[in-house]
C-alpha positions as CSV (number, residue, x, y, z in Angstrom):
1,X,1.3,-6.8,-27.0
2,X,4.5,-5.3,-28.9
3,X,4.5,-8.3,-31.1
4,X,0.9,-8.0,-31.9
5,X,1.2,-4.4,-32.8
6,X,4.1,-5.0,-35.2
7,X,2.1,-7.7,-37.0
8,X,-1.1,-5.4,-37.3
9,X,1.4,-2.4,-38.6
10,X,3.0,-4.3,-41.3
11,X,-0.3,-6.0,-42.5
12,X,-1.9,-2.7,-42.9
13,X,-4.4,-3.1,-40.0
14,X,-4.6,0.5,-38.0
15,X,-6.0,1.1,-34.4
16,X,-8.8,2.6,-36.0
17,X,-9.8,-0.5,-38.0
18,X,-9.2,-2.4,-34.7
19,X,-11.2,-0.7,-32.6
20,X,-14.0,-0.7,-34.7
21,X,-13.8,-4.4,-35.5
22,X,-13.9,-5.0,-31.6
23,X,-17.6,-3.8,-31.9
24,X,-18.4,-6.6,-34.5
25,X,-16.5,-9.3,-32.3
26,X,-17.7,-8.1,-28.9
27,X,-20.8,-6.4,-29.3
28,X,-22.8,-9.1,-29.5
29,X,-22.1,-10.1,-25.7
30,X,-22.8,-6.7,-24.1
31,X,-26.6,-7.0,-23.6
32,X,-26.5,-10.8,-22.8
33,X,-24.0,-10.0,-20.0
34,X,-25.8,-7.0,-18.8
35,X,-28.9,-9.3,-18.6
36,X,-27.2,-12.0,-16.6
37,X,-25.7,-9.6,-14.2
38,X,-29.1,-7.5,-13.5
39,X,-32.1,-9.7,-14.6
40,X,-33.5,-12.4,-12.8
41,X,-35.3,-13.8,-15.9
42,X,-32.3,-14.1,-17.6
43,X,-31.7,-17.7,-19.3
44,X,-28.2,-18.6,-19.7
45,X,-28.4,-20.7,-22.7
46,X,-30.3,-17.9,-24.5
47,X,-27.6,-15.4,-23.4
48,X,-24.8,-17.7,-24.7
49,X,-26.8,-18.3,-27.8
50,X,-27.4,-14.3,-28.6
51,X,-23.8,-13.9,-28.1
52,X,-22.9,-16.4,-30.5
53,X,-25.7,-15.6,-33.3
54,X,-24.8,-11.9,-32.6
55,X,-21.3,-12.6,-33.6
56,X,-22.1,-14.4,-36.8
57,X,-24.5,-11.8,-37.9
58,X,-22.2,-9.2,-37.4
59,X,-19.4,-10.7,-39.5
60,X,-22.2,-11.6,-42.1
61,X,-23.6,-8.1,-42.0
62,X,-19.9,-6.6,-42.2
63,X,-18.4,-8.7,-45.0
64,X,-21.8,-8.6,-47.1
65,X,-21.8,-4.9,-46.6
66,X,-18.4,-4.7,-48.0
67,X,-18.6,-6.8,-50.8
68,X,-21.9,-4.9,-52.0
69,X,-20.4,-1.4,-51.6
70,X,-16.8,-2.2,-53.2
71,X,-18.0,-4.3,-56.2
72,X,-17.2,-7.8,-54.3
73,X,-13.6,-6.5,-53.1
74,X,-13.0,-7.5,-49.6
75,X,-9.7,-6.5,-48.0
76,X,-8.2,-4.2,-45.3
77,X,-9.0,-1.2,-46.8
78,X,-12.6,-1.9,-47.9
79,X,-13.6,-3.5,-44.8
80,X,-12.6,-0.6,-42.7
81,X,-15.1,1.8,-44.3
82,X,-17.5,3.6,-41.9
83,X,-20.6,2.0,-43.7
84,X,-19.0,-1.3,-43.3
85,X,-18.0,-1.1,-39.8
86,X,-21.4,0.5,-38.6
87,X,-23.5,-2.4,-40.3
88,X,-21.6,-5.2,-38.7
89,X,-21.6,-3.4,-35.3
90,X,-25.2,-2.8,-35.3
91,X,-26.0,-6.3,-36.6
92,X,-23.8,-7.7,-34.0
93,X,-25.4,-5.7,-31.0
94,X,-28.9,-6.1,-32.3
95,X,-29.1,-9.6,-32.8
96,X,-27.5,-10.7,-29.6
97,X,-29.7,-8.4,-27.7
98,X,-32.8,-10.0,-29.3
99,X,-31.9,-13.5,-29.3
100,X,-30.9,-13.0,-25.4
101,X,-34.2,-11.4,-24.5
102,X,-36.5,-13.3,-26.7
103,X,-35.2,-16.4,-25.3
104,X,-35.2,-15.2,-21.7
105,X,-38.9,-13.9,-21.9
106,X,-40.2,-17.5,-23.4
107,X,-37.8,-19.5,-21.0
108,X,-37.3,-17.5,-18.0
109,X,-34.6,-18.7,-15.4
110,X,-36.2,-17.0,-12.3
111,X,-32.6,-16.9,-10.8
112,X,-32.3,-16.0,-7.1
113,X,-29.7,-13.4,-6.5
114,X,-29.5,-13.9,-2.8
115,X,-26.9,-16.8,-3.4
116,X,-24.4,-14.5,-5.1
117,X,-25.2,-11.8,-2.4
118,X,-24.4,-14.2,-0.1
119,X,-20.9,-14.8,-1.5
120,X,-19.3,-11.8,0.4
121,X,-21.6,-12.1,3.5
122,X,-19.8,-12.1,6.8
123,X,-19.7,-15.4,8.9
124,X,-22.2,-15.2,11.6
125,X,-22.9,-18.6,12.9
126,X,-21.7,-17.7,16.3
127,X,-24.4,-15.4,16.7
128,X,-27.2,-18.0,15.8
129,X,-28.8,-19.2,19.0
130,X,-29.9,-22.4,17.4
131,X,-26.3,-23.4,17.1
132,X,-24.4,-24.8,20.0
133,X,-20.9,-24.2,20.5
134,X,-18.6,-27.4,20.5
135,X,-17.8,-29.3,23.7
136,X,-14.7,-29.1,25.1
137,X,-12.6,-32.2,26.5
138,X,-11.1,-32.1,30.0
139,X,-7.6,-31.6,28.6
140,X,-8.5,-28.7,26.5
141,X,-10.3,-27.0,29.6
142,X,-7.1,-27.4,31.3
143,X,-4.9,-26.2,28.6
144,X,-7.2,-23.2,28.1
145,X,-7.1,-22.2,31.7
146,X,-3.2,-22.3,31.7
147,X,-3.0,-20.2,28.8
148,X,-4.9,-17.2,30.0
149,X,-1.8,-15.3,31.4
150,X,0.2,-15.9,28.4
151,X,-2.8,-14.7,26.1
152,X,-3.1,-11.5,28.3
153,X,0.6,-10.6,28.1
154,X,0.5,-11.2,24.2
155,X,-2.6,-9.6,23.4
156,X,-1.1,-7.4,20.8
157,X,0.7,-10.2,19.1
158,X,-2.3,-12.3,19.1
159,X,-4.6,-9.3,17.4
160,X,-2.0,-9.5,14.5
161,X,-2.2,-13.0,14.1
162,X,-5.8,-13.5,14.5
163,X,-5.9,-11.0,11.5
164,X,-4.1,-13.2,9.4
165,X,-5.9,-16.2,10.3
166,X,-8.0,-17.6,7.7
167,X,-10.3,-19.3,10.4
168,X,-11.8,-16.0,11.6
169,X,-13.9,-13.9,9.6
170,X,-13.9,-10.2,9.3
171,X,-17.3,-10.0,11.4
172,X,-15.7,-11.8,14.1
173,X,-12.9,-9.1,14.3
174,X,-15.3,-6.1,14.0
175,X,-13.9,-5.3,10.6
176,X,-17.2,-5.7,8.3
177,X,-19.3,-3.4,7.5
178,X,-23.2,-4.4,7.2
179,X,-23.7,-1.1,5.2
180,X,-21.8,-2.8,2.4
181,X,-24.4,-5.6,2.0
182,X,-27.5,-3.6,2.9
183,X,-30.1,-4.0,0.1
184,X,-31.5,-0.5,0.6
185,X,-28.0,1.1,0.3
186,X,-27.1,-1.2,-2.6
187,X,-30.3,-0.1,-4.5
188,X,-29.6,3.4,-4.0
189,X,-26.2,3.0,-5.3
190,X,-27.7,1.2,-8.2
191,X,-30.1,4.2,-8.8
192,X,-27.3,7.0,-8.5
193,X,-25.1,4.9,-11.1
194,X,-28.0,4.4,-13.3
195,X,-29.1,7.9,-13.3
196,X,-25.9,9.1,-13.6
197,X,-24.9,7.1,-16.8
198,X,-28.1,8.1,-18.7
199,X,-27.6,11.9,-17.8
200,X,-24.1,11.5,-19.3
201,X,-25.2,9.4,-22.5
202,X,-27.9,12.2,-23.2
203,X,-25.6,14.9,-22.8
204,X,-22.6,13.5,-24.7
205,X,-24.9,11.7,-27.5
206,X,-27.8,14.2,-27.7
207,X,-27.6,17.5,-26.0
208,X,-24.1,18.7,-27.4
209,X,-24.0,17.0,-30.8
210,X,-27.4,17.4,-32.2
211,X,-27.5,21.4,-31.8
212,X,-24.5,21.7,-33.4
213,X,-25.7,19.6,-36.4
214,X,-28.8,21.0,-36.8
215,X,-27.3,24.5,-36.8
216,X,-25.2,23.7,-39.6
217,X,-22.5,26.4,-38.7
218,X,-19.7,26.9,-41.2
219,X,-16.7,28.0,-38.7
220,X,-14.3,30.5,-40.5
221,X,-10.5,30.0,-40.4
222,X,-10.2,32.6,-37.4
223,X,-12.0,30.1,-35.1
224,X,-9.3,27.8,-35.8
225,X,-6.4,29.8,-35.3
226,X,-4.5,29.5,-32.1
227,X,-1.5,31.4,-30.8
228,X,1.1,32.4,-33.9
229,X,4.4,32.6,-33.4
230,X,7.1,33.9,-35.7
231,X,10.2,32.5,-36.3
232,X,13.2,34.6,-36.3
233,X,14.9,35.3,-39.9
């Protein structure tokens, strides 16, 4: 990162330029990734195509706007303008979203998210009445009976060894929490996160800036004067 920072510094690329360019480079994947994780009809091919096509459209809009507004001059200074970066960001995000949505609506995948929910589900095979426990041989029964006393004496040591064993699931040890996998609670958490994000978005992008914009208030100098200190002569 230090080397990259030095390279950007000496070629004249500021952090502001790099930050706004990230919207062009990565903005096309925002909507496709969101669709893949939340929408069962999202088409994987359409999402990949939307990300790539959005990136290309963003570059074309960015460089085309730069050339049109700066008499064909394309360099670090001209490409970092507000309108130039705005055109690239909007094109990248919108084209990626439109392609992914249209492709998914025409060719829906109908993905079943139960397979992803099962990734973190605790193993409960021993609770299934249809599954019979494996039969023990005669030697194993004798060995198990002789080890009963030793297991009772070293119960505390066995607990620590069982916790570190990979063959024992957290559910077997009573460590798993079924509430973490409850679809009702997960849906409730999702709605809370969604409504909170929308409220924060509306507050920061609409309720606060728009009234200040339409008020057209011209603040005086006194509003920007802080605590004045006098230096000794």
